[in-house]
C-alpha positions as CSV (number, residue, x, y, z in Angstrom):
1,M,58.0,167.1,167.6
2,T,59.4,170.6,168.1
3,K,61.4,172.4,165.4
4,S,64.7,172.0,167.3
5,M,64.1,168.2,167.7
6,A,63.4,167.9,164.0
7,L,66.6,169.7,163.2
8,L,68.6,167.5,165.5
9,T,67.0,164.4,163.9
10,A,67.8,165.6,160.5
11,A,71.4,166.4,161.5
12,G,71.7,162.9,163.0
13,I,70.5,161.3,159.8
14,V,73.0,163.3,157.7
15,A,75.8,162.4,160.0
16,A,75.0,158.7,159.9
17,A,74.9,158.9,156.1
18,L,78.3,160.6,156.0
19,V,79.8,158.0,158.3
20,G,78.4,155.2,156.1
21,I,80.0,156.8,153.0
22,A,83.3,157.1,154.8
23,A,83.1,153.4,155.9
24,W,82.4,152.3,152.3
25,A,85.4,154.4,151.0
26,D,87.6,152.7,153.6
27,D,86.4,149.3,152.5
28,M,87.7,150.0,149.0
29,G,91.3,150.0,150.4
30,P,94.1,152.1,148.9
31,Q,94.3,152.7,145.2
32,L,97.2,151.0,143.5
33,K,99.5,153.0,141.2
34,G,101.6,152.1,138.1
35,D,104.1,149.4,139.0
36,E,102.0,148.4,142.0
37,I,99.2,147.3,139.5
38,I,101.7,145.3,137.5
39,T,103.1,143.5,140.5
40,A,99.7,142.6,141.8
41,L,97.9,141.6,138.6
42,V,100.5,140.4,136.0
43,G,101.3,136.6,136.3
44,P,98.7,135.1,138.7
45,K,95.4,133.7,137.7
46,L,92.7,136.2,138.6
47,T,89.2,135.3,139.6
48,G,86.6,138.0,139.7
49,V,82.9,138.7,140.3
50,S,81.2,141.6,138.7
51,P,78.7,143.8,140.5
52,K,76.0,141.9,138.7
53,G,77.3,138.6,140.0
54,Q,79.0,137.4,136.8
55,A,82.1,135.3,137.5
56,W,85.2,135.5,135.3
57,T,88.8,134.6,135.2
58,A,91.8,136.1,133.5
59,R,95.6,135.9,133.3
60,Y,97.6,138.9,132.3
61,K,101.1,138.2,131.0
62,A,104.3,140.3,131.2
63,D,104.3,140.6,127.3
64,G,101.1,142.6,127.4
65,T,98.8,139.8,126.3
66,A,95.7,138.6,128.2
67,Q,93.8,135.3,128.3
68,W,90.3,134.9,129.7
69,G,88.6,131.9,131.1
70,D,86.2,131.7,128.3
71,G,89.1,131.1,125.9
72,S,89.2,134.6,124.4
73,A,92.5,136.6,124.2
74,G,93.5,140.2,124.1
75,T,95.9,142.7,125.5
76,W,96.4,144.8,128.6
77,R,98.2,148.1,129.3
78,L,98.5,150.8,131.9
79,K,97.0,154.2,131.3
80,G,98.4,156.4,134.0
81,D,97.2,154.8,137.3
82,Q,94.5,152.7,135.6
83,F,94.6,149.1,134.3
84,C,93.1,148.6,130.9
85,D,92.4,145.4,128.9
86,Q,91.0,144.9,125.6
87,P,89.6,141.6,124.2
88,A,90.6,141.0,120.6
89,G,88.0,142.8,118.5
90,G,86.5,144.3,121.7
91,Q,86.4,147.7,123.4
92,D,89.3,148.9,125.7
93,V,88.1,149.0,129.3
94,C,90.1,150.8,132.0
95,V,89.6,150.6,135.8
96,S,91.2,151.9,139.0
97,V,92.6,149.1,141.1
98,F,92.1,149.2,144.9
99,K,93.8,146.8,147.3
100,A,90.9,145.3,149.4
101,G,92.9,142.6,151.3
102,D,95.6,140.0,150.9
103,R,95.6,139.2,147.2
104,Q,92.2,140.8,146.9
105,Y,91.4,143.8,144.7
106,R,88.5,145.8,143.4
107,F,88.4,146.9,139.8
108,V,86.3,150.1,139.5
109,P,85.6,151.8,136.2
110,S,85.9,155.6,135.9
111,G,82.9,157.3,137.2
112,A,81.5,154.1,138.9
113,T,81.0,153.4,142.6
114,K,81.1,149.6,142.2
115,G,83.3,147.2,140.4
116,S,84.5,143.6,140.2
117,V,85.8,141.9,143.3
118,V,89.1,140.2,142.2
119,T,91.3,137.5,143.8
120,A,94.8,136.7,142.7
121,E,95.6,133.0,143.1
């Protein structure tokens, strides 16, 4: 392989990787902000699957309380454009919320590239 062919091949690989990253970002959907998060998540039963395949359910109520499918309870709040929940006695967890489809969302923690896939029933 000539030097110019090697450079063209390397450029093609880099371009393909960039297209793949752009496609992944598009799959995330638009990020929800403030009141959009409340409208989407407060009220309906949410069913989620974590990146590790763990299934969970939750219901966030308008009074700021939360109830999870395992029977535990806690609170939720907005922190800027992030949704945060905190089980009683547990640690506060904040995520960015992306609209992935009709009544489908992705919860992505700060600094992460993956998050839970969530459906509002």
